[in-house]
C-alpha positions in Angstrom: 50.7 88.7 -32.9 49.0 87.5 -29.7 50.9 85.3 -27.4 48.7 82.7 -25.8 49.3 82.0 -22.1 49.0 78.3 -21.2 47.6 77.7 -17.7 48.1 74.4 -15.9 46.5 72.7 -13.0 48.8 71.5 -10.2 48.6 68.0 -11.6 49.5 69.1 -15.1 52.3 71.2 -13.8 53.7 68.2 -11.9 53.5 66.1 -15.0 55.3 68.7 -17.1 58.7 68.1 -15.5 60.0 64.7 -14.5 60.8 64.7 -10.8 58.2 67.2 -9.7 55.3 65.9 -7.6 52.0 67.6 -7.0 53.1 68.1 -3.4 56.2 70.0 -4.5 54.2 72.2 -6.8 51.7 73.0 -4.1 54.6 73.9 -1.7 56.2 76.2 -4.3 52.8 77.9 -4.8 52.3 78.3 -1.0 55.8 79.6 -0.5 55.3 82.2 -3.3 58.0 80.7 -5.5 55.4 80.1 -8.3 52.8 82.8 -9.2 49.3 81.4 -9.6 45.7 82.3 -10.4 42.8 80.9 -8.5 39.6 80.0 -10.4 37.1 78.7 -7.9 38.9 75.9 -6.1 41.4 75.4 -8.9 44.9 76.7 -8.7 46.3 77.6 -12.1 49.9 78.1 -12.9 51.3 79.7 -16.1 53.5 77.1 -17.9 56.2 79.7 -18.6 56.4 80.4 -14.8 57.4 76.8 -14.2 60.1 77.0 -16.9 61.4 80.3 -15.4 61.5 78.8 -11.9 63.6 75.8 -13.1 65.9 78.0 -15.1 66.5 80.3 -12.2 67.0 77.4 -9.8 69.6 75.8 -12.0 71.4 79.1 -12.3 71.5 79.4 -8.5 72.8 75.8 -8.1 75.6 76.4 -10.6 76.6 79.7 -9.0 76.6 78.1 -5.5 79.4 75.7 -6.6 81.6 78.2 -8.4 
């Protein structure tokens, strides 16, 4: 069974999660927090990478308060 990878533009990635702006997504890409592919001038981010980033960020926040 083949797993399809869903790639999103910066705009699509920002719309995926409430509270994220295009600027924030660009900053995460620039800082290396989100892996990306470049296709011409377009920056493409794997949808799962966004979910992984959020999951890891939430875990760090919870651990910081324990």
